[in-house]
C-alpha positions as semicolon CSV with decimal commas, in nm:
position;residue;x (nm);y (nm);z (nm)
1;M;10,798;7,958;8,369
2;Q;11,020;7,738;8,488
3;L;10,989;7,453;8,818
4;R;11,290;7,490;9,048
5;S;11,409;7,146;9,183
6;G;11,512;7,112;9,564
7;S;11,439;7,233;9,901
8;T;11,362;7,604;9,806
9;L;11,024;7,729;9,870
10;V;11,038;7,970;9,575
11;K;10,978;7,666;9,358
12;F;10,927;7,897;9,008
13;D;11,120;8,112;8,854
14;R;10,821;8,370;8,799
15;Q;10,459;8,423;8,853
16;F;10,200;8,370;8,590
17;P;10,062;8,726;8,618
18;I;9,688;8,662;8,596
19;Y;9,520;8,493;8,843
20;N;9,190;8,375;8,785
21;F;9,107;8,206;8,443
22;F;8,924;7,951;8,233
23;F;9,031;7,643;8,118
24;P;9,011;7,502;7,848
25;N;9,035;7,832;7,682
26;Q;8,875;8,013;7,426
27;G;9,083;7,841;7,151
28;K;9,127;7,952;6,752
29;A;8,968;7,656;6,610
30;R;8,587;7,774;6,537
31;A;8,272;7,491;6,607
32;A;8,097;7,374;6,318
33;A;7,798;7,271;6,551
34;S;7,479;7,509;6,682
35;V;7,445;7,624;7,002
36;P;7,157;7,340;7,004
37;Q;7,395;7,062;6,931
38;V;7,682;7,168;7,152
39;W;7,450;7,151;7,434
40;N;7,241;6,865;7,317
41;E;7,576;6,649;7,283
42;A;7,746;6,805;7,603
43;A;7,421;6,629;7,802
44;H;7,523;6,279;7,730
45;H;7,850;6,362;7,949
46;V;7,774;6,626;8,177
47;R;7,588;6,531;8,552
48;S;7,600;6,879;8,681
49;R;7,551;7,233;8,591
50;A;7,678;7,610;8,728
51;L;7,429;7,868;8,552
52;Y;7,576;8,228;8,578
53;F;7,376;8,571;8,490
54;H;7,526;8,863;8,377
55;I;7,389;9,240;8,524
56;P;7,671;9,472;8,301
57;F;7,599;9,766;8,468
58;C;7,718;9,978;8,766
59;D;7,672;10,302;8,955
60;T;8,017;10,387;8,940
61;I;8,308;10,242;8,775
62;C;8,583;10,077;9,017
63;N;8,926;10,061;8,802
64;F;9,051;9,772;8,924
65;C;8,764;9,549;8,795
66;P;8,838;9,364;8,476
67;F;8,479;9,235;8,341
68;T;8,254;9,380;8,059
69;R;8,018;9,666;8,296
70;G;7,939;10,042;8,243
71;R;7,717;10,319;8,390
72;Y;7,383;10,329;8,300
73;S;7,204;10,653;8,129
74;S;6,850;10,558;8,291
75;R;6,620;10,257;8,391
76;A;6,504;10,207;8,083
77;V;6,869;10,083;7,993
78;I;6,850;9,837;8,260
79;D;6,437;9,753;8,135
80;E;6,601;9,678;7,806
81;Y;6,870;9,445;7,940
82;F;6,645;9,266;8,129
83;A;6,425;9,184;7,909
84;S;6,645;9,044;7,637
85;L;6,795;8,806;7,903
86;L;6,463;8,764;8,005
87;A;6,448;8,653;7,653
88;E;6,772;8,474;7,634
89;I;6,612;8,213;7,902
90;R;6,308;8,152;7,685
91;L;6,536;8,139;7,341
92;K;6,776;7,895;7,494
93;A;6,469;7,631;7,660
94;D;6,306;7,690;7,287
95;L;6,669;7,550;7,136
96;I;6,809;7,293;7,419
97;D;6,576;7,054;7,719
98;L;6,767;7,311;8,018
99;K;6,594;7,022;8,240
100;R;6,790;6,731;8,109
101;V;7,086;6,850;8,359
102;P;7,057;6,929;8,716
103;V;7,162;7,328;8,831
104;S;7,366;7,294;9,151
105;A;7,474;7,675;9,144
106;I;7,366;7,933;9,053
107;F;7,583;8,277;9,014
108;F;7,443;8,649;8,975
109;G;7,775;8,862;8,872
110;G;7,809;9,180;8,690
111;G;7,840;9,499;8,710
112;T;7,601;9,504;9,037
113;P;7,320;9,255;9,037
114;S;7,177;9,437;9,309
115;L;7,046;9,741;9,070
116;L;6,773;9,515;8,948
117;D;6,482;9,631;9,121
118;P;6,271;9,399;9,372
119;E;6,029;9,327;9,108
120;Q;6,298;9,237;8,858
121;I;6,468;8,960;9,063
122;V;6,122;8,767;9,174
123;E;6,042;8,811;8,765
124;L;6,365;8,636;8,682
125;G;6,407;8,407;9,002
126;E;6,048;8,258;8,917
127;L;6,192;8,235;8,501
128;I;6,488;8,032;8,641
129;R;6,275;7,820;8,879
130;R;6,003;7,687;8,592
131;T;6,324;7,645;8,331
132;F;6,568;7,429;8,514
133;D;6,616;7,106;8,730
134;L;6,717;7,304;9,064
135;S;6,587;6,970;9,238
136;A;6,994;6,952;9,337
137;L;7,031;7,325;9,387
138;R;7,311;7,380;9,661
139;E;7,414;7,709;9,613
140;F;7,279;8,080;9,470
141;S;7,503;8,325;9,419
142;F;7,394;8,736;9,386
143;E;7,647;9,028;9,370
144;V;7,496;9,342;9,534
145;E;7,734;9,653;9,635
146;A;7,662;9,858;9,945
147;K;7,515;10,178;9,828
148;S;7,211;10,005;9,596
149;L;7,150;9,719;9,842
150;T;6,801;9,775;10,019
151;K;6,591;9,564;10,250
152;E;6,327;9,540;9,924
153;R;6,609;9,416;9,714
154;A;6,763;9,145;9,984
155;Q;6,410;9,035;10,078
156;A;6,406;8,957;9,676
157;M;6,686;8,774;9,714
158;R;6,550;8,564;9,978
159;A;6,243;8,535;9,830
160;I;6,396;8,370;9,506
161;G;6,641;8,111;9,670
162;V;6,969;8,336;9,710
163;T;7,171;8,164;9,974
164;H;7,507;8,339;9,896
165;P;7,536;8,702;9,886
166;R;7,837;8,879;9,810
167;F;7,978;9,236;9,777
168;G;8,305;9,387;9,652
169;L;8,457;9,564;9,944
170;Q;8,860;9,586;9,821
171;S;8,986;9,751;10,109
172;F;8,874;9,962;10,468
173;S;9,146;10,175;10,389
174;P;9,028;10,554;10,249
175;K;9,357;10,617;10,086
176;W;9,251;10,261;9,879
177;R;8,919;10,307;9,870
178;D;8,971;10,660;9,656
179;M;9,234;10,497;9,463
180;F;9,027;10,222;9,336
181;D;8,764;10,491;9,267
182;L;8,536;10,322;9,554
183;T;8,240;10,539;9,616
184;A;8,013;10,356;9,893
185;T;8,091;10,474;10,258
186;L;8,228;10,280;10,519
187;D;7,884;10,337;10,694
188;Q;7,711;10,183;10,388
189;I;7,900;9,913;10,417
190;H;7,857;9,814;10,775
191;D;7,494;9,834;10,705
192;A;7,503;9,614;10,390
193;A;7,643;9,333;10,593
194;A;7,434;9,372;10,898
195;L;7,162;9,328;10,655
196;L;7,291;9,028;10,508
197;K;7,391;8,828;10,795
198;R;7,015;8,859;10,928
199;L;6,865;8,755;10,600
200;F;7,147;8,462;10,446
201;P;7,344;8,151;10,609
202;Y;7,638;8,324;10,396
203;Q;7,819;8,660;10,346
204;T;8,131;8,696;10,128
205;F;8,377;9,026;10,087
206;D;8,647;9,056;9,894
207;I;8,919;9,212;9,961
208;L;9,237;9,334;9,749
209;Y;9,589;9,295;9,850
210;G;9,971;9,355;9,688
211;M;9,894;9,688;9,513
212;S;10,183;9,886;9,441
213;G;10,292;10,132;9,702
214;Q;10,085;9,872;9,971
215;D;10,241;9,749;10,276
216;E;10,214;9,474;10,548
217;E;10,088;9,725;10,795
218;E;9,760;9,803;10,546
219;L;9,688;9,447;10,490
220;I;9,679;9,351;10,810
221;A;9,485;9,653;10,922
222;D;9,241;9,527;10,627
223;L;9,249;9,177;10,748
224;E;9,169;9,220;11,086
225;A;8,845;9,505;10,967
226;A;8,766;9,227;10,768
227;V;8,719;8,982;11,047
228;A;8,553;9,220;11,232
229;L;8,298;9,266;10,966
230;G;8,120;8,887;11,117
231;T;8,052;8,764;10,754
232;T;8,059;8,400;10,734
233;N;8,301;8,399;10,449
234;V;8,606;8,674;10,341
235;D;8,799;8,581;9,976
236;I;9,147;8,808;9,953
237;Y;9,306;8,806;9,622
238;P;9,618;8,923;9,514
239;I;9,543;9,255;9,235
240;D;9,580;9,143;8,887
241;N;9,812;9,484;8,756
242;I;9,755;9,309;8,380
243;V;9,384;9,329;8,384
244;T;9,322;9,652;8,618
245;Q;9,214;9,963;8,428
246;V;9,449;10,171;8,239
247;G;9,325;10,472;8,486
248;L;9,436;10,240;8,798
249;H;9,804;10,244;8,696
250;A;9,824;10,584;8,637
251;K;9,682;10,701;8,968
252;L;9,895;10,481;9,135
253;D;10,191;10,605;8,890
254;A;10,111;10,963;8,988
255;S;10,125;10,864;9,327
256;G;10,499;10,738;9,330
257;A;10,393;10,383;9,425
258;V;10,653;10,156;9,384
259;P;10,513;9,794;9,192
260;T;10,517;9,542;9,437
261;S;10,756;9,213;9,353
262;A;10,649;8,864;9,353
263;M;10,867;8,768;9,617
264;R;10,693;9,058;9,857
265;K;10,342;8,931;9,704
266;F;10,397;8,574;9,780
267;G;10,568;8,717;10,174
268;M;10,186;8,881;10,204
269;N;10,008;8,533;10,083
270;V;10,163;8,368;10,338
271;L;10,128;8,650;10,583
272;I;9,733;8,605;10,470
273;D;9,687;8,232;10,535
274;Q;9,882;8,321;10,921
275;A;9,658;8,574;11,011
276;M;9,326;8,451;10,912
277;R;9,421;8,090;11,056
278;H;9,476;8,281;11,376
279;A;9,122;8,517;11,360
280;G;8,924;8,172;11,345
281;F;8,927;8,144;10,944
282;M;8,998;7,819;10,763
283;P;9,138;7,876;10,347
284;H;8,898;7,654;10,154
285;N;9,065;7,699;9,827
286;G;9,335;7,927;9,718
287;H;9,198;8,267;9,804
288;G;8,888;8,207;9,988
289;Y;8,835;8,194;10,373
290;V;8,544;8,067;10,554
291;R;8,464;8,104;10,945
292;T;8,587;7,836;11,133
293;P;8,754;7,634;11,403
294;A;9,145;7,598;11,273
295;T;9,308;7,344;11,243
296;G;9,635;7,254;11,073
297;D;9,486;7,121;10,698
298;V;9,542;7,287;10,452
299;V;9,243;7,353;10,326
300;S;8,919;7,299;10,511
301;D;8,657;7,086;10,382
302;A;8,402;7,292;10,618
303;Y;8,259;7,452;10,302
304;S;8,264;7,436;9,897
305;F;8,224;7,730;9,712
306;V;8,022;7,535;9,478
307;Y;7,999;7,749;9,172
308;H;8,363;7,722;9,101
309;E;8,326;7,337;9,188
310;H;8,205;7,372;8,776
311;V;8,395;7,626;8,613
312;Y;8,748;7,446;8,855
313;G;8,621;7,124;8,845
314;Y;8,568;6,759;8,724
315;H;8,506;6,705;8,370
316;D;8,137;6,568;8,449
317;H;8,069;6,946;8,568
318;D;7,993;7,244;8,286
319;L;7,903;7,617;8,306
320;M;7,617;7,777;8,084
321;G;7,605;8,165;8,141
322;F;7,377;8,399;8,042
323;G;7,383;8,784;7,871
324;V;7,661;8,988;7,773
325;N;8,030;8,870;7,785
326;A;7,875;8,523;7,923
327;I;8,105;8,222;7,906
328;S;8,004;7,898;7,886
329;S;8,249;7,585;7,954
330;T;8,124;7,200;7,819
331;M;8,264;6,921;7,708
332;G;8,466;6,974;7,427
333;H;8,345;7,323;7,342
334;V;8,382;7,748;7,514
335;L;8,110;7,940;7,385
336;T;8,183;8,293;7,478
337;Q;7,885;8,597;7,396
338;T;7,917;8,953;7,254
339;H;8,063;9,175;7,487
340;S;7,819;9,485;7,304
341;K;7,473;9,532;7,411
342;K;7,359;9,648;7,121
343;M;7,458;9,315;6,907
344;Y;7,300;9,124;7,193
345;H;7,003;9,301;7,231
346;E;6,916;9,298;6,827
347;A;7,046;8,894;6,852
348;I;6,817;8,770;7,095
349;A;6,517;9,003;6,901
350;Q;6,578;8,788;6,568
351;G;6,606;8,448;6,786
352;R;6,972;8,406;6,788
353;V;7,225;8,351;7,037
354;P;7,503;8,609;7,026
355;C;7,807;8,384;7,095
356;E;8,109;8,252;6,926
357;I;8,210;7,863;6,943
358;S;8,515;7,755;6,958
359;R;8,603;7,334;6,988
360;H;8,880;7,180;7,172
361;E;8,980;6,827;7,230
362;R;8,831;6,625;7,488
363;A;9,146;6,535;7,609
364;L;9,138;6,907;7,803
365;D;8,803;6,862;7,969
366;F;8,897;6,487;8,105
367;A;9,253;6,713;8,242
368;R;9,071;7,002;8,417
369;P;9,024;6,826;8,768
370;I;9,402;6,821;8,777
371;V;9,496;7,125;8,629
372;L;9,218;7,314;8,785
373;R;9,067;7,178;9,021
374;L;9,378;7,022;9,242
375;P;9,571;7,346;9,250
376;Y;9,249;7,527;9,317
377;H;9,056;7,346;9,586
378;G;9,322;7,190;9,721
379;R;9,218;6,830;9,624
380;L;9,146;6,524;9,390
381;D;8,895;6,228;9,433
382;K;9,106;6,021;9,170
383;R;8,783;5,781;9,141
384;R;8,632;6,050;8,945
385;V;8,862;6,135;8,695
386;R;8,881;5,938;8,367
387;W;9,294;5,885;8,335
388;D;9,295;5,698;8,030
389;A;9,135;6,014;7,863
390;V;9,359;6,291;8,044
391;H;9,599;6,479;7,773
392;P;9,946;6,299;7,823
393;E;10,153;6,596;7,869
394;V;9,932;6,693;8,203
395;L;10,034;6,381;8,317
396;E;10,381;6,369;8,269
397;K;10,348;6,722;8,480
398;L;10,182;6,589;8,741
399;D;10,433;6,350;8,827
400;R;10,682;6,625;8,861
401;V;10,458;6,789;9,080
402;R;10,457;6,500;9,267
403;Q;10,841;6,446;9,272
404;E;10,851;6,807;9,427
405;G;10,619;6,805;9,695
406;F;10,372;6,989;9,562
407;V;10,109;6,693;9,617
408;V;10,045;6,417;9,849
409;E;9,846;6,101;9,772
410;D;9,678;5,829;9,887
411;D;9,443;5,526;9,693
412;T;9,147;5,714;9,649
413;S;9,297;6,097;9,654
414;L;9,543;6,375;9,545
415;A;9,545;6,666;9,806
416;L;9,758;6,962;9,797
417;T;10,072;7,031;10,021
418;K;10,166;7,362;10,209
419;L;10,359;7,432;9,949
420;G;10,165;7,369;9,692
421;W;9,856;7,582;9,817
422;Y;10,124;7,848;9,822
423;W;10,165;7,811;9,446
424;Y;9,837;7,696;9,329
425;V;9,813;8,000;9,026
426;N;10,150;7,893;8,912
427;L;10,055;7,500;8,942
428;M;9,743;7,592;8,755
429;Y;9,910;7,751;8,492
430;Y;10,228;7,487;8,509
431;L;9,966;7,153;8,437
432;M;9,836;7,320;8,125
433;P;10,012;7,159;7,790
434;N;10,234;7,339;7,647
435;A;9,955;7,472;7,353
436;D;9,722;7,612;7,601
437;Q;10,002;7,784;7,769
438;L;10,118;7,959;7,491
439;L;9,712;8,106;7,440
440;M;9,745;8,209;7,783
441;N;10,050;8,389;7,732
442;G;9,920;8,553;7,439
443;M;9,602;8,704;7,674
444;V;9,939;8,847;7,870
445;I;10,113;8,980;7,601
446;D;9,773;9,146;7,439
447;K;9,670;9,327;7,771
448;L;10,015;9,446;7,812
449;K;10,012;9,633;7,458
450;D;9,825;9,920;7,578
451;P;10,112;10,177;7,671
452;G;9,854;10,284;7,994
453;R;9,890;9,963;8,127
454;R;10,247;9,966;8,307
455;F;10,376;9,611;8,475
456;S;10,742;9,577;8,622
457;K;10,963;9,311;8,592
458;R;10,999;9,279;8,965
459;E;10,625;9,200;8,982
460;L;10,684;8,899;8,731
461;L;11,032;8,754;8,799
462;F;11,161;8,600;9,224
463;P;11,490;8,609;9,291
464;P;11,717;8,343;9,203
465;V;11,813;8,032;9,370
466;P;12,182;7,969;9,505
467;A;12,318;7,625;9,336
468;Q;12,341;7,452;9,657
469;V;11,947;7,504;9,734
470;A;11,815;7,434;9,407
471;E;12,052;7,112;9,390
472;G;11,875;7,021;9,725
């Protein structure tokens, strides 16, 4: 990827094709440390923690979804997994002082956490409350699916302290809902939104855009319907064709859909920003919008996604995951749990945490606020960065980013300009050290090895810029 100098709006020669990722990555260097050693060492550096709990079951499989999930054959399968999840929490509590670092955010993801019975939701919530220090809890997110959400489940969620229910709507268009294999009806979606608005202070759902064959008229129709649903928040993501399922690629190919170019998808993002501001929303990060009076600011400080303050945050914020394929990221280490439910059950029953532990230099953790927080959240408190410990490559690249007008600076902060906000994904990739960029490139190459996954150069490359523009 090349950063272009000069006055052009098209500041990069290509779009990095994965839009959400961790940094530091799960590296190849395996750690000798045990799970207790990793977390006990982290406690010396970390002052705030987010928790993630993975529920890997779905009623139906949506073909755009890249996450670890699957259909379930019976309630007994969910019950078995639920018992192992409770056992994992208790196991880690025996190995680690889980109350040593206060928890600021909790996220139940999947899969479909709303497939849990109300009694299971309450039991899990009560165990979490007994096990962790929740005195500083600011946010409790819980993903739901419209078909499985009931009043009883919603009341159980509220009883355990959920504040931010989230659901994956993706599109209001019957054409695109069929293309994505979405089975909830629009009536079920409206009923779910109404229930969540009655019971919770915040409600969020996802909209996808930039699919092969989508046009701006379809996008605007989705945005207007999203605004009319009346929730406090909307998350609007570009579709990530590198990681969507091959079944979606096959359906799009059979329909004759033309891939959306990188340039057109960029233009759609500009259109989304203008349309949502006009409708009374403001961006609060790279893809999230909150219902609040629009201003001229690049991002609003009226709302923050606290869970992502830890995933894309300062060096003293970390993430602890539970369940199959859950990722934990903390000082010096990334831990990834097995994706196999069978191996997960067996390991937990034997008193083992089934994970791979990789280690990385701490300079990467100290660089994380620059690499991730600044581009994703749009602002950075310079006083919270250990500048003397940041990876030197990141500091060099930050200087270039300043020079090219992506960032403005005062005595205490760095903030994205509007130009920087448009390019936040590429900035996250660009600001990484070269070795980490190579790891990310490897992820892309691995995905493209699947012959059923179609990806064209037009989706990756931006048009060339005339020399006189590039020279400024």
